[in-house]
C-alpha positions in Angstrom: 123.5 150.8 95.9 122.1 149.3 92.7 122.6 150.8 89.4 119.1 151.5 87.6 118.4 149.0 84.8 119.5 150.1 81.2 116.7 150.4 78.8 116.2 147.6 76.6 116.7 148.1 72.6 113.1 147.3 72.1 111.9 150.2 74.6 114.5 152.5 73.1 113.3 151.7 69.7 109.3 152.2 70.6 110.1 155.4 72.2 111.9 157.0 69.5 109.5 155.7 66.6 106.4 156.7 68.6 107.8 160.3 68.7 108.6 160.3 65.1 105.0 159.4 64.3 103.2 161.4 66.6 105.4 164.8 66.1 103.9 164.7 62.5 107.3 164.2 61.0 105.7 161.5 58.8 102.6 161.8 57.2 99.6 159.6 57.1 99.7 156.8 54.8 103.6 157.3 54.3 105.5 153.9 53.7 108.2 153.5 56.8 111.1 150.7 56.2 112.7 148.8 59.1 116.0 150.4 58.1 114.5 153.8 58.3 113.1 153.1 61.7 116.4 151.3 62.7 118.4 154.8 61.9 115.9 156.7 63.8 116.0 154.7 66.7 119.7 154.0 66.7 119.4 150.1 67.2 119.3 147.0 65.1 116.3 145.9 62.9 115.3 142.7 65.8 114.3 145.2 68.4 112.7 147.5 66.0 110.2 144.7 65.0 109.2 144.3 68.5 108.5 147.9 68.5 106.6 147.9 65.4 104.1 145.4 67.0 103.6 147.4 69.9 102.9 150.5 67.7 100.3 148.5 65.6 98.6 147.4 68.6 98.3 151.2 69.3 97.2 151.9 66.0 99.8 154.2 65.0 101.4 151.9 62.5 99.5 149.8 60.3 100.8 146.7 58.0 99.6 145.9 54.7 98.6 142.6 53.3 101.9 142.7 51.7 103.6 143.1 54.9 104.6 146.7 54.2 104.5 149.2 57.2 102.4 152.3 56.9 101.9 155.3 59.3 98.3 154.9 60.2 96.0 157.1 58.1 92.3 157.4 59.4 89.2 157.8 57.3 86.3 160.0 58.4 84.5 157.2 59.9 87.6 155.9 61.9 87.9 159.6 63.4 83.9 159.8 64.1 84.2 156.5 65.8 87.4 157.8 67.8 85.4 160.6 69.0 82.8 158.8 70.2 84.8 156.4 72.2 86.4 159.3 73.6 83.1 160.7 74.6 82.4 157.6 76.3 85.7 157.0 78.1 86.0 160.7 78.9 82.8 161.2 80.1 83.1 158.2 82.6 86.6 159.2 83.3 85.3 162.8 84.4 82.5 161.4 86.5 84.8 159.2 88.6 86.9 162.4 88.8 84.1 164.2 90.5 83.9 161.5 93.1 87.4 160.5 93.8 89.3 164.3 92.9 91.6 165.6 95.8 92.2 169.1 97.2 95.5 168.7 95.7 94.3 168.0 92.2 91.7 170.5 92.0 94.4 173.3 92.9 96.8 171.8 90.3 93.9 171.4 87.4 92.6 175.1 88.3 96.4 176.3 87.8 96.5 174.4 84.5 93.0 176.2 83.4 94.8 179.6 84.2 97.6 178.7 81.9 95.0 177.6 79.1 93.3 180.9 79.3 96.9 182.6 78.9 97.6 180.7 75.7 94.0 181.7 74.3 94.6 185.3 75.3 98.0 185.8 73.9 97.8 187.4 70.5 98.1 185.4 68.6 97.2 182.5 70.4 99.7 180.1 71.6 98.3 177.1 70.2 100.9 175.0 71.1 101.0 175.7 74.7 97.2 175.4 74.6 97.5 171.8 73.5 100.3 170.9 75.9 98.3 172.6 79.2 95.1 170.8 77.6 96.9 167.4 77.7 98.0 168.1 81.5 94.5 168.7 82.4 93.1 165.8 81.1 95.9 163.7 82.8 95.0 164.9 85.8 91.1 164.0 85.3 92.3 160.5 84.3 94.3 160.2 87.4 91.7 161.5 89.5 89.3 158.9 88.1 91.5 156.0 89.6 91.0 153.5 86.8 94.0 151.7 85.7 91.4 150.4 82.7 90.7 153.7 81.6 94.5 154.8 81.9 95.2 152.0 79.7 92.6 152.5 77.2 92.4 156.3 76.5 96.0 157.2 75.4 95.4 155.0 72.1 92.5 157.3 71.1 94.1 160.7 72.5 97.7 160.3 71.2 96.8 159.9 67.6 98.9 162.7 65.1 96.0 163.4 63.0 94.5 165.1 66.1 97.4 167.1 67.3 98.1 168.2 63.4 94.7 169.5 62.8 94.1 171.1 66.4 96.9 173.1 65.8 94.8 174.9 63.0 91.8 175.7 65.5 90.4 179.1 65.1 90.5 181.6 68.6 86.4 181.1 69.0 87.1 177.3 69.3 89.9 177.5 71.6 87.9 180.2 73.8 85.2 177.5 74.1 87.4 174.9 75.0 88.9 177.2 77.8 85.4 177.8 79.1 84.3 174.0 78.8 87.4 173.4 81.3 86.2 176.2 83.9 82.6 174.3 83.9 84.3 170.8 84.4 86.4 172.5 87.3 83.0 173.8 88.9 81.4 170.1 88.5 84.4 168.6 90.1 84.2 171.5 93.2 80.3 170.4 93.4 81.2 166.7 93.5 78.6 166.5 90.7 79.5 163.4 88.9 76.4 163.8 86.2 77.2 167.3 85.6 80.9 166.5 85.0 80.0 163.7 82.6 77.6 166.1 80.8 80.0 168.5 80.2 82.8 166.4 79.4 80.9 164.8 76.6 79.4 167.6 75.2 83.4 169.1 75.2 84.6 165.8 73.1 81.4 166.1 70.9 82.1 169.9 70.0 85.7 169.2 69.5 84.7 166.4 66.9 82.8 169.4 65.0 85.5 171.8 65.3 88.1 169.0 64.2 86.0 168.4 61.3 85.4 171.7 60.1 89.3 172.4 60.4 90.2 169.2 58.8 88.0 170.3 55.8 89.7 173.7 55.6 93.2 171.7 56.1 92.2 169.6 53.2 90.7 172.5 50.9 94.2 174.0 51.5 96.1 171.3 50.4 94.0 170.9 47.3 94.5 174.8 46.6 98.2 174.3 47.1 98.3 171.6 44.5 96.5 173.3 42.0 
């Protein structure tokens, strides 16, 4: 029996640095050094450089004109564009999923929706669980869409630390509305109505943008008060 190939050092570095950035351990705009990233990933600087190039392509790390590395810091215009693109791509994914989703996937997505409801109904709401189940819900839609291109493009928009950090401060009403959107998406999938599914997903993402914007403003005001 052949042994499984050991992961390459650059893949190890990529996974560990990516998790470091996505977890929010580094603030947007914070400078990173190759030495620091080598310590985090436990490999030498050469594979770190290859990993950094991949993370630059995913817009998680940016390089300045002076070649210094920074955690990506998204402007208001960047965030608006991100949600516009998400609405287009996830709307298309939902439309395809309505045509292609299997009985097993429908059963699984309904189970996850129940978990989302439980997370929101907790006192206080379990936001961490909600975010995890929300990601699983959207992953099934992407799987059901059966589109390698969508599978390659969407994670770059969804997996951004600026999104997860702000989503953790969503209010109960915003979480409840999101859970209702998920239920309506399931109804559209059961009906095999691609137009309905696209419309619900597009409005779901746009509503998330406005909730995100309000929450981001609250977060900024809190930071300003803390610094005063």
